TIGU-650024 format. One record per residue (C-alpha): x, y, z; residue in three letters; residue number from 1. Coordinates in pm, whole numbers, always signed. Each point is the difference from the previous one (the first is absolute). Layout:
# residues N
REC      c1      c2      c3  type  seq
REC       X       Y       Z   Ala  NUM
...
This chain:
# residues 526
REC      c1      c2      c3  type  seq
REC    +623   -1524   -2815   Unk    1
REC    -243    +247    -160   Unk    2
REC    -107    +273    +233   Unk    3
REC    -284    +258     -26   Unk    4
REC    -101    +302    +199   Unk    5
REC    -389     +33      +4   Unk    6
REC    -136    +325    +135   Unk    7
REC    -359     +38     +96   Unk    8
REC     -63    +364     +53   Unk    9
REC    -361     +18     -94   Unk   10
REC    -214     -24    +308   Unk   11
REC     +16     +89    +378   Unk   12
REC    +362    -109     +38   Unk   13
REC    +322     -51    -191   Unk   14
REC    +123    -356     -26   Unk   15
REC    +334    -107    -149   Unk   16
REC     +63    -370     -62   Unk   17
REC    +341    -146    -106   Unk   18
REC     -61    -323    -202   Unk   19
REC    +260    -267     -46   Unk   20
REC     -98    -232    -283   Unk   21
REC    -363    +104     +44   Unk   22
REC      -3     -64    +374   Unk   23
REC     -29    +290    +243   Unk   24
REC    +325     +33    +201   Unk   25
REC     -46    +345    +175   Unk   26
REC    -289    +228     +55   Unk   27
REC      +7    +372     +94   Unk   28
REC    -313    +184     +95   Unk   29
REC     -45    +380     +61   Unk   30
REC    -345    +137    +116   Unk   31
REC     -93    +358      +8   Unk   32
REC     -12      -9    +369   Unk   33
REC    +296    -217     +55   Unk   34
REC    +342    +114    -135   Unk   35
REC    +335    -170     +39   Unk   36
REC    +225    +270    +142   Unk   37
REC    +310    -203      +2   Unk   38
REC    +287    +209    -144   Unk   39
REC    -163    +336     +83   Unk   40
REC    +245    +248    +154   Unk   41
REC    -124    +232    +290   Unk   42
REC    +113    +283    +221   Unk   43
REC    -104    -156    +349   Unk   44
REC     +16    +111    +353   Unk   45
REC    +113    -226    +286   Unk   46
REC    -299     -31    +229   Unk   47
REC    +129    -226    +264   Unk   48
REC    +338    -167     +81   Unk   49
REC     -26    -349    +191   Unk   50
REC    +336     -74    +154   Unk   51
REC    -120    -330    +140   Unk   52
REC     -89    -122    -344   Unk   53
REC    +280    +181    -183   Unk   54
REC    -260    +133    -250   Unk   55
REC    -185    +317     -67   Unk   56
REC    -329    +112    -142   Unk   57
REC      +6    +248    -290   Unk   58
REC    -309    +216    -121   Unk   59
REC      +2      -4    -389   Unk   60
REC    -358    +123     -32   Unk   61
REC    -178    -337      -7   Unk   62
REC    -273    -127    +246   Unk   63
REC    +253    -210    +174   Unk   64
REC    +349    +104    +123   Unk   65
REC    +277    -178    -194   Unk   66
REC    +282    -163    +179   Unk   67
REC    +382     -79     -21   Unk   68
REC    +257    -198    +227   Unk   69
REC    +334    +107     +99   Unk   70
REC    +184    -219    -244   Unk   71
REC    -185    +187    -278   Unk   72
REC    +115    +350    +111   Unk   73
REC    +318    +165    -154   Unk   74
REC    +138    +284    +199   Unk   75
REC     +28    +300    -226   Unk   76
REC    +312    +131    +187   Unk   77
REC    +186    -299    -125   Unk   78
REC    -142      -2    -356   Unk   79
REC    +232    +274    -139   Unk   80
REC    -208     +99    -302   Unk   81
REC    -338     -14    +197   Unk   82
REC    -126    +308    +180   Unk   83
REC    -269    -185    +204   Unk   84
REC     -91    -320    +155   Unk   85
REC    -134    -284    -211   Unk   86
REC    -195    -298    +100   Unk   87
REC     +70    -344    -153   Unk   88
REC    -133    -348     -44   Unk   89
REC    +206    -216    -231   Unk   90
REC    -182    -328     +97   Unk   91
REC    -315     +94    -170   Unk   92
REC    +146     +89    -343   Unk   93
REC    -201    -116    -294   Unk   94
REC    +104     -89    -348   Unk   95
REC    -222    +193    -219   Unk   96
REC    -174    +317     +92   Unk   97
REC    -328    -182     -11   Unk   98
REC    +103     -20    +365   Unk   99
REC    +203    +206    -122   Unk  100
REC    +369     +81     +20   Unk  101
REC    +156    -269    -224   Unk  102
REC    +306     -92    +194   Unk  103
REC      +1    -376     +14   Unk  104
REC     +15     +22    -367   Unk  105
REC    +374     +62     +51   Unk  106
REC    +268     -41    +251   Unk  107
REC     -82    +173    +325   Unk  108
REC    +219    +192    +248   Unk  109
REC     +28    -158    +336   Unk  110
REC    -261    +105    +263   Unk  111
REC    +130    +277    +220   Unk  112
REC      +3     -58    +382   Unk  113
REC     -20    +295    +221   Unk  114
REC    +228      +9    +299   Unk  115
REC    -177    +295    +160   Unk  116
REC    -315      +7    +219   Unk  117
REC    -302    +130    -159   Unk  118
REC     -32    +286    +245   Unk  119
REC    +351    +132     -95   Unk  120
REC     -99     +24    -373   Unk  121
REC    -367    +101     +10   Unk  122
REC    -196    +252    +204   Unk  123
REC    -367     +76     +16   Unk  124
REC     -97    +278    -242   Unk  125
REC    +302     -78    -229   Unk  126
REC     -68     +26    -374   Unk  127
REC    +130    -289    -201   Unk  128
REC      +7    -105    -363   Unk  129
REC    -144    -350     -43   Unk  130
REC    -117    -251    -242   Unk  131
REC    -274    -262     +24   Unk  132
REC    +168    -343     +15   Unk  133
REC    -322    -181     +62   Unk  134
REC    -362    +123     -24   Unk  135
REC    -228     -22    +304   Unk  136
REC    -145    -339     +58   Unk  137
REC    -307     -51    +215   Unk  138
REC     +74    +164    +336   Unk  139
REC    +370     +34     -65   Unk  140
REC    +121    +349    -131   Unk  141
REC    +226     +59    -283   Unk  142
REC    +351     -90     +41   Unk  143
REC    +268    +257    -113   Unk  144
REC    +348     +19    -141   Unk  145
REC    +244    +282     -31   Unk  146
REC    +209    -190    -236   Unk  147
REC    -178    +150    -285   Unk  148
REC     -30    -179    -331   Unk  149
REC    -130    +153    -317   Unk  150
REC     -62    -258    -281   Unk  151
REC     +32     +99    -357   Unk  152
REC     -34    -226    -311   Unk  153
REC    +366    -128      -4   Unk  154
REC    +130    +125    +343   Unk  155
REC     -96     +25    +363   Unk  156
REC    +149    +311    +164   Unk  157
REC    +115     -29    +362   Unk  158
REC    +117    +330    +119   Unk  159
REC     +62    -110    +356   Unk  160
REC    +201    -308     -87   Unk  161
REC    +352      -9    -173   Unk  162
REC     -67    -329    -171   Unk  163
REC      +8    -128    -354   Unk  164
REC    -212    -309     -88   Unk  165
REC     -85    -193    -317   Unk  166
REC    -321    -192     -36   Unk  167
REC     +50    -380     +69   Unk  168
REC    -212     -68    -301   Unk  169
REC    +272    +138    -216   Unk  170
REC    +227    -313     -13   Unk  171
REC    +253     +78    -262   Unk  172
REC    +324     +85    +201   Unk  173
REC    +143    +232    -271   Unk  174
REC    -324    +194     -22   Unk  175
REC     -13     +21    +387   Unk  176
REC    +357    +136      +7   Unk  177
REC     -67    +247    -282   Unk  178
REC    -295    +142    +173   Unk  179
REC    +158     +19    +329   Unk  180
REC    +296    +188    -142   Unk  181
REC    -234    +244    -186   Unk  182
REC    -190     +78    +317   Unk  183
REC    +325     +48    +192   Unk  184
REC    +125    +244    -256   Unk  185
REC    -322    +195     -51   Unk  186
REC    -150     +36    +330   Unk  187
REC      +9    +297    +238   Unk  188
REC    +214     -45    +295   Unk  189
REC    -146    -191    +298   Unk  190
REC    -320     -91    -190   Unk  191
REC     -96    -368     -28   Unk  192
REC    -170    -172    -291   Unk  193
REC    -136    -334     -92   Unk  194
REC     -12     -97    -361   Unk  195
REC    -343    -176     -71   Unk  196
REC     -44    -281    -221   Unk  197
REC    -151    +227    -267   Unk  198
REC    +336    +169     -23   Unk  199
REC    +186    -290    -157   Unk  200
REC    +173    +112    -312   Unk  201
REC     -75    +374     +62   Unk  202
REC    +230    +258    -154   Unk  203
REC    +199    +246    +194   Unk  204
REC    -215    +286    -132   Unk  205
REC    -322    -143    +128   Unk  206
REC    +150     -76    +347   Unk  207
REC    +111    +355     +11   Unk  208
REC    -335    +142     -81   Unk  209
REC    -169    -225    +265   Unk  210
REC    +257     +98    +260   Unk  211
REC     -52    +361     -61   Unk  212
REC    -376     -38     +23   Unk  213
REC      +8    -189    +327   Unk  214
REC    +262    +226    +159   Unk  215
REC    -200    +308    -105   Unk  216
REC    -310    -166    +154   Unk  217
REC    +176     -49    +322   Unk  218
REC    +120    +359      -5   Unk  219
REC    -365    +116     -33   Unk  220
REC    -108    -230    +295   Unk  221
REC    +273    +156    +214   Unk  222
REC     -97    +349     -91   Unk  223
REC    -365     -82     +71   Unk  224
REC     +88    -139    +342   Unk  225
REC    +155    +334    +112   Unk  226
REC    -309    +206     -92   Unk  227
REC    -287    -231     +61   Unk  228
REC    -186     -15    +326   Unk  229
REC     -11    -326    +188   Unk  230
REC    -171    -237     -67   Unk  231
REC     +16     +27    -380   Unk  232
REC     +18    -235    -300   Unk  233
REC    +316     +89    -194   Unk  234
REC      -5    -272    -264   Unk  235
REC    -258    -246    -119   Unk  236
REC     +48    -329    -165   Unk  237
REC    -149     -78    -333   Unk  238
REC    -353    -169     -27   Unk  239
REC     -19    -362     +16   Unk  240
REC     -44     -18    -386   Unk  241
REC    +319    +195     -78   Unk  242
REC    +198    -185    +258   Unk  243
REC     -99    -333    -133   Unk  244
REC     +90    +123    -354   Unk  245
REC    +324    +150    +115   Unk  246
REC    +105    -301    +204   Unk  247
REC    -145    -303    -183   Unk  248
REC      +3     +91    -361   Unk  249
REC    +296    -120    -197   Unk  250
REC    +157    -265    +226   Unk  251
REC    -307    -110    +189   Unk  252
REC    -266     +34    -279   Unk  253
REC      -1      -2    -369   Unk  254
REC    -297    +226     -61   Unk  255
REC    -270    +209    +190   Unk  256
REC    -365     -26     -73   Unk  257
REC    -217    +285    +141   Unk  258
REC    -384     +32      +1   Unk  259
REC     -25    +370     +73   Unk  260
REC     +64    +262    -282   Unk  261
REC    +109    +262    +239   Unk  262
REC    +246    -233    +188   Unk  263
REC    +123    -145    -337   Unk  264
REC     +71    +365    -120   Unk  265
REC    +190     +81    +326   Unk  266
REC    +206    -323     -22   Unk  267
REC     +81     +71    -371   Unk  268
REC    +123    +345    +113   Unk  269
REC    +210    -144    +270   Unk  270
REC    +153    -261    -217   Unk  271
REC     +72    +250    -276   Unk  272
REC    +193    +216    +244   Unk  273
REC    +180    -263    +213   Unk  274
REC     -36    -327    -193   Unk  275
REC      -9     +74    -372   Unk  276
REC    +126    -338     -96   Unk  277
REC    -306    -156    +159   Unk  278
REC    -256    +243    -126   Unk  279
REC    -147    -252    -244   Unk  280
REC     -55    -254    +280   Unk  281
REC    -294    +202    +140   Unk  282
REC    -332    -128    -142   Unk  283
REC    -350    +152     +44   Unk  284
REC    -266    -267     +73   Unk  285
REC    -338    +113    -149   Unk  286
REC    -204    -315     +36   Unk  287
REC    -353      +0    +156   Unk  288
REC     +70    -277    +245   Unk  289
REC    +197    +109    +320   Unk  290
REC    +358     -53     -49   Unk  291
REC     +57    -208    +307   Unk  292
REC    -277    -234    -118   Unk  293
REC    +168     -38    -346   Unk  294
REC    +315    -128    +174   Unk  295
REC    -205    -213    +260   Unk  296
REC    +159    +198    +291   Unk  297
REC    -307     +41    +209   Unk  298
REC     -10    -371     +94   Unk  299
REC    +378      +5     +81   Unk  300
REC     -49    +300    +232   Unk  301
REC    -296    -156    +168   Unk  302
REC    +207    -319     +64   Unk  303
REC    +276    +211    +141   Unk  304
REC    -233    +112    +264   Unk  305
REC     -96    -370    +112   Unk  306
REC    +167    -196    +263   Unk  307
REC     +15    -318    -208   Unk  308
REC    +197     -11    -321   Unk  309
REC     -26    -326    -196   Unk  310
REC    +304    -161    -175   Unk  311
REC      -9    -186    -333   Unk  312
REC     +83    -332    +169   Unk  313
REC    -313     +15    +217   Unk  314
REC    +165    +131    +316   Unk  315
REC     -42    +343    +137   Unk  316
REC    +153    +261    +216   Unk  317
REC    -177    +199    +283   Unk  318
REC    +127    +348     +61   Unk  319
REC     -71    +162    +334   Unk  320
REC    +105    +360     +51   Unk  321
REC     +35     +78    +377   Unk  322
REC    +130    +282    +210   Unk  323
REC    +338    -179     +68   Unk  324
REC     +61    -185    -318   Unk  325
REC    -130    -152    -315   Unk  326
REC     -75    -381     +25   Unk  327
REC      -4    -209    -302   Unk  328
REC    -120    -357     +33   Unk  329
REC     +56    -251    -291   Unk  330
REC    -259    -279     -32   Unk  331
REC     +25    -313    -231   Unk  332
REC    -369      +2     -68   Unk  333
REC     -82    -267    -267   Unk  334
REC    +378      -7    -114   Unk  335
REC     +87    -334    +165   Unk  336
REC    -308    -195    -116   Unk  337
REC    +100    -304    -199   Unk  338
REC    +375    +109     -29   Unk  339
REC    +329     -48    +165   Unk  340
REC     -22    +183    +320   Unk  341
REC    +336    +145     +24   Unk  342
REC      +5    +106    -366   Unk  343
REC    -344    +162     +25   Unk  344
REC     +96    +191    +326   Unk  345
REC    +308    +132    -174   Unk  346
REC    -205    +115    -297   Unk  347
REC    -247    +176    +223   Unk  348
REC    +289    +177    +187   Unk  349
REC    +175    +104    -324   Unk  350
REC    -316    +145    -132   Unk  351
REC     -68    +178    +333   Unk  352
REC    +354    +151      -3   Unk  353
REC     -69    +162    -340   Unk  354
REC    -352    +114     +92   Unk  355
REC     +90    +153    +334   Unk  356
REC    +262    +212    -163   Unk  357
REC    -259    +129    -246   Unk  358
REC    -254     +54    +268   Unk  359
REC    +249    +205    +223   Unk  360
REC     +66    +228    -290   Unk  361
REC    -355     +33    -112   Unk  362
REC    -151     +62    +347   Unk  363
REC    +309    +199    +109   Unk  364
REC     +27    -183    +320   Unk  365
REC    +308     +85    +220   Unk  366
REC    +163     -52    +334   Unk  367
REC     +66    -349    +140   Unk  368
REC    -160    -284    -216   Unk  369
REC     -16    -355    +137   Unk  370
REC     -65    -269    -256   Unk  371
REC    -112    -351    +127   Unk  372
REC     +99    -237    -288   Unk  373
REC    -125    -359      -1   Unk  374
REC    +258    -223    +184   Unk  375
REC    +257    -152    -233   Unk  376
REC    +242    -261     +97   Unk  377
REC    +225      +7    -323   Unk  378
REC    +274    +247     +60   Unk  379
REC     +36     +69    -379   Unk  380
REC    -369     +92     -11   Unk  381
REC     +45    +239    +294   Unk  382
REC    +300    +171    -166   Unk  383
REC    -196     +27    -344   Unk  384
REC    -294    +162    +179   Unk  385
REC    +240    +259    +170   Unk  386
REC    +149     +69    -336   Unk  387
REC    -331     +26    -161   Unk  388
REC    -114    +274    +244   Unk  389
REC    +312    +202     -59   Unk  390
REC     -14     -23    -374   Unk  391
REC    -377     +97      -3   Unk  392
REC     +81    +313    +211   Unk  393
REC    +284    +133    -206   Unk  394
REC    -236    +230    -184   Unk  395
REC    -135    +147    +309   Unk  396
REC    +115    +357     +52   Unk  397
REC     -36      -3    +374   Unk  398
REC    +296    -109    +207   Unk  399
REC     -41    -368    +100   Unk  400
REC    +186    -227    +227   Unk  401
REC     -57    -380     +54   Unk  402
REC     +75    -267    +259   Unk  403
REC     +44    -369     -79   Unk  404
REC    -296    -243     +37   Unk  405
REC      -2    -107    +373   Unk  406
REC     -53    -361    +119   Unk  407
REC    -357    +113     +60   Unk  408
REC     -57     +81    -363   Unk  409
REC     +16    +384     +68   Unk  410
REC    +172    +260    -208   Unk  411
REC     +35    +360    +114   Unk  412
REC      -6    +283    -250   Unk  413
REC     +65    +362     +78   Unk  414
REC    -145    +227    -271   Unk  415
REC     +29    +376      -3   Unk  416
REC    -311    +195     +75   Unk  417
REC     -59    +233    -296   Unk  418
REC    -340    +113    +102   Unk  419
REC    -342    -127    +122   Unk  420
REC     -91    -336    -135   Unk  421
REC    -277     -27    -273   Unk  422
REC    -248    -114    +265   Unk  423
REC     +27    +327    +193   Unk  424
REC    -170    +204    -265   Unk  425
REC    -259    -257     -80   Unk  426
REC    -117    -124    +346   Unk  427
REC     -65    +132    +346   Unk  428
REC      +4    -171    +340   Unk  429
REC    -313    -173     +76   Unk  430
REC    -196    +186    +263   Unk  431
REC    -142    -327    +137   Unk  432
REC    +305    -229     +26   Unk  433
REC    +256    +261     +33   Unk  434
REC    +242    -172    -224   Unk  435
REC     -43    -349    +156   Unk  436
REC    -179    -153    -294   Unk  437
REC    -264    -153    +228   Unk  438
REC    -297    +135    +202   Unk  439
REC    -174    -150    +314   Unk  440
REC    -249    -270     -70   Unk  441
REC    -378     +48     +47   Unk  442
REC     +18    -218    +303   Unk  443
REC    +277    +192    +158   Unk  444
REC    -159    +339     -76   Unk  445
REC    -341    -120    +137   Unk  446
REC    +159    -119    +334   Unk  447
REC    +182    +323     +33   Unk  448
REC    -303    +207     -51   Unk  449
REC    -191    -222    +243   Unk  450
REC    +251     +73    +261   Unk  451
REC     -29    +375     -74   Unk  452
REC    -383     -29     +36   Unk  453
REC     +43    -190    +331   Unk  454
REC    +238    +271    +139   Unk  455
REC    -242    +273     -93   Unk  456
REC    -291    -196    +155   Unk  457
REC    +180     -19    +327   Unk  458
REC     +40    +376     +37   Unk  459
REC    -233    +170    +248   Unk  460
REC    -315    +140    -137   Unk  461
REC     +24    -161    -358   Unk  462
REC    -355    -120     -90   Unk  463
REC     +15     -29    -385   Unk  464
REC    +277     -94    -240   Unk  465
REC     -23     +58    -382   Unk  466
REC    +252    -177    -210   Unk  467
REC     +50     +31    -380   Unk  468
REC    +219    -253    -187   Unk  469
REC     +78    -129    -342   Unk  470
REC    -225    -262    -122   Unk  471
REC    +234    -300     +76   Unk  472
REC     +70    +112    +360   Unk  473
REC    -366     +78     +69   Unk  474
REC    -109    -326    -141   Unk  475
REC    +255    -195    +211   Unk  476
REC    -100    +168    +320   Unk  477
REC    -376     -48     -53   Unk  478
REC     +21    -353    -111   Unk  479
REC    +286    -146    +197   Unk  480
REC     +16    +221    +316   Unk  481
REC    -373     +70     +66   Unk  482
REC      +6    -196    +334   Unk  483
REC    +307    +202    +124   Unk  484
REC    -185    +322     -89   Unk  485
REC    -316    -101    +182   Unk  486
REC    +207    -108    +303   Unk  487
REC    +171    +344      +0   Unk  488
REC    -332    +193     -13   Unk  489
REC    -134    -194    +279   Unk  490
REC    +309     +30    +218   Unk  491
REC     +52    +371     -50   Unk  492
REC    -359     +96     -63   Unk  493
REC     +73    +166    -334   Unk  494
REC    -161     -21    -339   Unk  495
REC    +256     -82    -285   Unk  496
REC    -106     +73    -357   Unk  497
REC    +216    -125    -296   Unk  498
REC     -55    +150    -346   Unk  499
REC    +140     -94    -323   Unk  500
REC    +174    +268    -220   Unk  501
REC     +94    -165    -336   Unk  502
REC    +197    +314    -105   Unk  503
REC    +244     -37    +288   Unk  504
REC    +342    -148     -79   Unk  505
REC    +142    -300    +204   Unk  506
REC    +160    +207    +274   Unk  507
REC    -270    +258     +26   Unk  508
REC    -244     +24    +303   Unk  509
REC    -209    +241    +206   Unk  510
REC     -87     -65    +372   Unk  511
REC    -222    +245    +199   Unk  512
REC     -57     -55    +377   Unk  513
REC    -312    +186    +113   Unk  514
REC     -51     +75    +369   Unk  515
REC    -354     +15    +152   Unk  516
REC    -196    +321     +70   Unk  517
REC      +5     -64    +372   Unk  518
REC    +374     -13      +7   Unk  519
REC     +39    +310    -209   Unk  520
REC    -237    +202    +231   Unk  521
REC    +187    -120    +314   Unk  522
REC    +332    +131    -163   Unk  523
REC    -148    +336     -79   Unk  524
REC    -131     +46    +356   Unk  525
REC    +339    -102    +144   Unk  526
């Protein structure tokens, strides 16, 4: 499979697309006002400890307080080589430092479980060294980890975990054993390391140099922690461009094409220093046409933001991202027309299995995903679809778990949340439907406002009512409810005036209830 990394840095945002055989597989976007802070290391201060939730809020200098759970807290008293409390979250680790700490790239240490209560470990006002495990998403603050991970080109340093891991993508057993023995022999005591995929075949000299670099960087972070005021940023991750180059070039991409001369220059400098063997893989694009247009990526990105995704067989899938879960519905469409029904359904499900895996990566959807496949009776077909889903998601860097397809045709997939889904940066919640996807009909709105007018007319002293509505609502009331309005005017002795305001949106309205002069004078005298 031929892979390319296309970087669009000319314009208001930086976009990085990973192409697999010409088809976009992953997309990363960084805007000037939206930075992915995953992997940044801070000196924070505990704001509030919540014993009931066994969690705590920590101020790290962001608009929202970050949070941790008790299972993510390591007591510094028991850490030996640590001088202070760390906060941890192993569940949210990501493969590459695009999100960013690169640990599922290798074997991972087991997630620690705290036996202590949160209030015995953390106190309000306490300073803590923390790392962003997950950037803020919507109203949820950042999630923190004290099990610090510092990714390099070949290694990931884990100074708080005594663990050695080798990337699962390094499959040669002899090479795995060689690398593990090298790390065990060379590493400082109590420091953990994961050998990344790019470290396959690395010499002892290069491993030593990277170990020294990462350990010295960790030493600088610790020194800064002691002198900096809280909250403070102690270590900042690379930009999205350099993270992509570091983590995707070589094994995940064969070359990098960049449209910005300045970014191309910085990437060349980075590869010359850290990846000299791949220096020639970095190419400057100097065409007049936008680079994403040349690779036909704008259409792929636009389709990634739609609910309906068509399959080659004529079927399609519907992707609904809700608060609780992601629902994916597989539909046969025109697949079954003029064909063997069971075979056509199987074909649609197989194509859907491959496409949903691609869409989850591209959209970066996480959490619980429920897939409603078209019902199949043949057990071999069911097993083949299950296998297809798992095979198609092998290239996904996020942690993924699957269930079997149930008798109702449902498969549950749990996918690690690496960050906000692609829709989050491109859409906002509809101010009219509030996320429902539907708004009240003209008839329902008209009747609702008619009741509001009647309530106002029944009030003591009201003589005149002015109502301003959008065109459709005003027309409905004047054409379909004129008799009710006349009856209301006669019954309550009021004058009702309805005016059209074409500039108003569907849910906009203005109602003014005017009381008579006599009533106003009586109130003043009273």
